[in-house]
C-alpha positions as CSV (number, residue, x, y, z in Angstrom):
1,M,71.8,-14.1,30.3
2,G,71.8,-12.6,26.9
3,P,72.1,-13.4,23.2
4,R,74.5,-16.2,22.5
5,P,77.4,-15.3,20.3
6,L,77.0,-15.8,16.6
7,S,79.4,-17.4,14.2
8,N,81.7,-15.2,12.1
9,E,79.6,-16.1,9.0
10,E,76.4,-14.9,10.7
11,M,78.1,-11.7,11.8
12,T,79.2,-10.7,8.3
13,R,75.7,-9.9,7.2
14,N,75.1,-6.2,7.2
15,N,71.9,-5.9,9.1
16,H,70.6,-3.3,11.6
17,W,69.8,-6.0,14.2
18,K,73.5,-6.7,14.7
19,T,74.0,-3.3,16.3
20,V,71.1,-3.8,18.6
21,R,72.0,-7.3,19.4
22,L,75.6,-6.4,20.2
23,S,74.5,-3.6,22.6
24,V,74.4,-6.2,25.4
25,K,77.0,-8.7,26.5
26,P,76.5,-12.2,25.1
27,G,75.3,-14.9,27.5
28,L,75.1,-18.6,27.8
29,T,71.3,-18.8,27.6
30,G,68.5,-16.5,26.5
31,L,65.0,-16.3,25.2
32,W,65.6,-18.4,22.1
33,Q,66.9,-21.3,24.2
34,I,63.7,-21.4,26.2
35,K,61.1,-20.2,23.6
36,G,62.4,-21.0,20.2
37,R,64.3,-24.2,20.7
38,G,62.1,-26.1,18.2
39,S,62.6,-23.5,15.5
40,N,65.5,-23.8,13.0
41,K,64.8,-20.4,11.5
42,F,67.7,-17.9,12.0
43,I,65.2,-15.0,11.9
44,D,63.4,-16.5,15.0
45,W,66.7,-16.6,16.9
46,V,67.4,-12.9,16.0
47,N,63.9,-11.8,17.0
48,Y,64.1,-13.5,20.4
49,D,67.5,-11.8,20.9
50,L,66.1,-8.5,20.0
51,E,63.2,-9.0,22.3
52,Y,65.6,-9.7,25.1
53,V,67.6,-6.5,24.4
54,Q,64.4,-4.4,24.3
55,K,62.5,-5.9,27.3
56,G,65.4,-7.3,29.4
57,S,65.2,-7.0,33.1
58,F,66.5,-8.7,36.2
59,L,63.2,-10.6,36.6
60,M,63.4,-11.8,33.0
61,D,66.9,-13.0,33.7
62,V,65.7,-15.0,36.7
63,K,62.9,-16.5,34.7
64,I,65.3,-17.5,31.9
65,V,67.6,-19.2,34.4
66,F,64.8,-21.3,35.9
67,L,63.2,-22.1,32.5
68,T,66.6,-23.1,31.1
69,I,67.2,-25.4,34.1
70,F,63.7,-26.9,33.6
71,A,64.3,-27.4,29.9
72,V,67.6,-29.2,30.4
73,T,66.7,-31.3,33.4
74,I,63.0,-32.1,32.8
75,K,62.8,-32.0,29.0
76,G,66.0,-33.8,28.6
77,G,68.4,-31.2,27.1
78,A,68.5,-29.5,23.8
79,V,65.8,-30.1,21.3
């Protein structure tokens, strides 16, 4: 669990959120994949990643895993 890696182009921006976001290991799934899948806004992605870094816990990781499995199997994959 954790923020998914960003592209080189996205990482070249000089923003404070990069430092916070990079303080945890990247993961395969995270809050954006289960909460913000319908949003195409980059700032929403960043905000969900920052929320994960600030509030992350083992229980949150378990919830993310189950909600990711649900989203992929029941809802038919990526939106």
